[in-house]
C-alpha positions as CSV (number, residue, x, y, z in Angstrom):
1,M,25.5,-15.8,-161.9
2,R,28.5,-14.2,-163.6
3,S,28.7,-14.2,-167.3
4,L,31.6,-15.9,-169.1
5,R,33.0,-12.5,-170.1
6,A,33.1,-11.4,-166.4
7,W,35.2,-14.4,-165.6
8,G,37.9,-13.4,-168.1
9,A,41.1,-15.3,-168.5
10,A,40.8,-16.9,-165.1
11,G,37.4,-18.4,-166.0
12,L,38.7,-19.7,-169.3
13,A,41.7,-21.3,-167.6
14,L,39.4,-22.9,-165.0
15,A,37.1,-24.2,-167.7
16,A,40.0,-25.7,-169.6
17,A,41.3,-27.3,-166.5
18,L,38.0,-28.9,-165.7
19,L,37.6,-30.3,-169.2
20,A,41.1,-31.8,-169.0
21,A,40.4,-33.4,-165.6
22,P,40.5,-37.1,-165.3
23,G,37.1,-38.8,-165.9
24,C,35.9,-36.2,-168.3
25,G,36.1,-38.5,-171.3
26,R,39.5,-37.6,-172.5
27,G,41.5,-40.6,-173.3
28,K,38.6,-42.9,-173.1
29,S,37.8,-45.2,-176.1
30,T,34.4,-44.9,-177.8
31,Q,33.6,-48.3,-176.3
32,E,34.3,-47.0,-172.8
33,L,32.2,-43.9,-173.4
34,A,29.3,-46.1,-174.7
35,A,29.5,-48.2,-171.5
36,Q,29.6,-45.0,-169.4
37,L,26.2,-44.2,-170.9
38,K,24.9,-46.9,-168.6
39,S,26.7,-45.8,-165.4
40,P,24.6,-45.0,-162.3
41,G,25.4,-41.3,-162.2
42,S,23.5,-39.1,-164.6
43,A,26.3,-36.6,-164.7
44,E,28.6,-39.3,-166.0
45,R,26.1,-40.4,-168.5
46,L,25.7,-36.8,-169.8
47,R,29.4,-36.4,-170.1
48,A,29.7,-39.6,-172.0
49,A,26.9,-38.5,-174.5
50,R,28.7,-35.1,-175.0
51,H,32.0,-36.8,-175.6
52,L,30.5,-39.4,-178.0
53,A,29.4,-36.5,-180.2
54,G,33.0,-35.9,-181.1
55,R,33.6,-39.6,-182.0
56,R,32.3,-39.3,-185.6
57,V,35.0,-41.7,-186.8
58,E,33.3,-44.6,-184.9
59,P,29.5,-44.2,-185.6
60,D,29.0,-48.0,-185.5
61,L,29.8,-47.9,-181.8
62,A,28.5,-44.4,-180.8
63,V,25.2,-44.2,-182.7
64,P,23.5,-47.3,-181.2
65,A,24.6,-46.3,-177.7
66,L,23.3,-42.8,-178.1
67,A,20.1,-44.0,-179.5
68,A,19.6,-46.2,-176.5
69,A,20.3,-43.2,-174.2
70,L,17.3,-41.4,-175.7
71,K,15.3,-43.6,-173.2
72,D,17.4,-42.5,-170.2
73,E,15.5,-41.6,-167.0
74,D,17.3,-38.2,-167.0
75,A,16.0,-35.5,-169.4
76,F,19.5,-33.9,-169.6
77,V,21.0,-37.2,-170.7
78,R,18.2,-37.7,-173.3
79,R,18.7,-34.2,-174.7
80,G,22.5,-34.7,-174.7
81,A,22.1,-38.0,-176.6
82,A,19.8,-36.4,-179.1
83,E,22.2,-33.5,-179.7
84,A,25.1,-35.9,-180.0
85,L,23.3,-37.9,-182.7
86,G,22.8,-34.7,-184.7
87,Q,26.6,-34.3,-184.9
88,F,26.8,-37.6,-186.8
89,G,24.5,-36.3,-189.6
90,P,23.5,-39.0,-192.1
91,E,25.7,-41.5,-190.2
92,A,23.1,-41.5,-187.5
93,A,20.3,-42.7,-189.9
94,A,20.0,-46.0,-187.9
95,A,18.9,-43.8,-184.9
96,A,16.2,-42.1,-186.8
97,P,13.4,-44.3,-185.4
98,A,14.6,-43.5,-181.8
99,L,14.8,-39.8,-182.7
100,V,11.3,-39.9,-184.1
101,A,10.1,-41.5,-180.8
102,A,11.9,-38.8,-178.9
103,L,9.7,-36.2,-180.6
104,R,7.1,-37.4,-178.2
105,D,9.3,-37.1,-175.1
106,R,7.7,-35.5,-172.0
107,N,10.5,-32.9,-171.9
108,R,10.3,-30.0,-174.4
109,A,14.1,-29.6,-174.7
110,V,14.5,-33.3,-175.6
111,R,11.8,-32.9,-178.3
112,K,13.5,-29.9,-179.7
113,A,16.9,-31.5,-179.7
114,A,15.5,-34.6,-181.4
115,A,13.8,-32.5,-184.1
116,E,17.0,-30.6,-184.8
117,S,19.0,-33.8,-185.0
118,L,16.5,-35.4,-187.4
119,K,17.0,-32.4,-189.7
120,K,20.7,-32.9,-189.7
121,V,20.4,-36.6,-190.3
122,A,18.0,-36.0,-193.2
123,Q,19.9,-33.1,-194.7
124,G,23.0,-35.1,-195.0
125,A,21.2,-38.1,-196.5
126,K,19.8,-36.0,-199.3
127,H,23.2,-35.0,-200.6
């Protein structure tokens, strides 16, 4: 597999075009992305989790949806949800019990993401 540096400007342009493509989460409301977390395709669910990480202005919609996604059948989606919750910091405090439960996930990457997110939630709450 070629490294990002090997792709150069063409690779960066391709990545930018893919991210701007329809259906990648751009232009969707937080409510639509939360609903997308329940779609049949795991790739769509993962994309939704990643885009919800950037919706810090609407934690009341995003955090519960991401907490529920910690129980997704796909480990990539569970990890994405855990990582996204960490982006909310103390605003994801309501998801702490779900993150604690994710510390016992069968997938090591999910457990690690949950632990990192719990640190971010707790650090923000102390200040």
